[in-house]
N, C-alpha and C positions, 0 to 999 in steps of 0.2 A: 505494500499499499504506500502511496506518498507519501510524505510528511509535511506537506505544505500547511502552514496554519490558517485559521477558518478565516483571515484577513486575508489570504494571498500572499503572505510572507513564506519563506522558507520553514523557519523553527524548527524544533526537534533534531534529529541526527544532522539533517543539510547545514542548518547553523552552527551547531558545535562544529562541523568540519571545517567553517568559513564562509557558505554559502552567503550571499548578500541580494536579497529579493531586490529589484528594482523597478520592476513593473508587472503588474498582472491585470488585464482589461481587456472585456471582448474577446475570451478564446485566444489570446496573446498572454505570454510571459515573458520577462528577461531576470537574468541573473546573472550576478558578477562575482567571481572567483578570483583569490589569489592564489595560486601552487606555491607551496613552500616545500623545502627539503624532506619534511616530514611527510609529504603527499609522494613523493618518488617512491618507485620500486628499488629491488636490487640492482637493476638495469641501467638505472638515472633517469627513467621514462615516469611521468605523471601515472600512477597505478590507476587501471581499469575499472576497480572498484570505486574510486572515488568519482571518474567520468561517469559512473551509471547512474550513482546517485544524483550528480548535478542532473543529468537530462531527466531522470524519474521526476525528480523534484522539481524541475521547471515545467514539464508536461503537466504533472497534478495541480499545480496554479494555472496554467492557463485553461486545463477542464473545470476547475472549479469558480473560474471566471466567468464562465461561459453556460452553467446549470443553473438550475433554479435552488435558491437557499435550499437547506435542509439536504439537499443531495451531495453525497460524498463520495468523490472518486476513489477507486480501489486499483491499483495495477493489476490487470490479469494477464498480461503479456508485453514482455521488454525485448525489443529485439537492438542491441547496441552494435553498430557497424563503426571498428576503429581503422581511420583512414591513416593516421600518422602519429607517432609518439607525442606526447605532451612533455612540458619540460618546464620548470619554476618559472613564474611569472604571472601574468595577469591573464584572464580568459573571458570571455563572455558566451553565454548560455541563451539561445533564442527558444521558444515553444509555441505552436499554434495547434488549435485544434483542426483537423481535417475533415471529419466527417463526426456529424453527430446523431445518434440513432435515442431511441428511447431509454435503451437499458445498457448499451455500450457507445462509446465513444474514442475514435483514434484520433491518436495525435502525432506530431512530428516534432523533433528538435535537432537543433545543430549547435557545436562549440566550437567556437574560435580563439584563435589564439595568434599574434602579430598577423593579422590578416590572413590564415590560413585554416581551412577546416581541419579539425582533429576526428569530429564523431559526427556522425550522422545517426539517428535512433528514431523507431516508430514503436508505439506503444498503443493498447488498448487498455481503455479504463471501462471497469463495471460500474455504474452508478446505483449504489447504495441509497435506497430513498430510507429515510428516516420518518 
């Protein structure tokens, strides 16, 4: 399940990791993140789990910004395509809702660093009605 807060902010684990919510509105969201030494794997590249957390969080915020109050997005499928290794430094994550159904919503996200794409992700979110 994505861990974005009720107000569209990252909250939870992603916030502890260092993700900073910039905007979540009308089916889109953007996060900022500064990768530090502790976010790198043994090969010196940005850890794939960090990147997966960031895209999941951004997509969850995008979905939440497009659904009715009381509907909670839960990640049911996440596909992350790693295009190139990331490094220490600033990066941005953008997400947008692609297709919205009654019970499922499909979203896409991209991670960019220094003007280059690091990750493209697609996720399906189940909408849990409260």
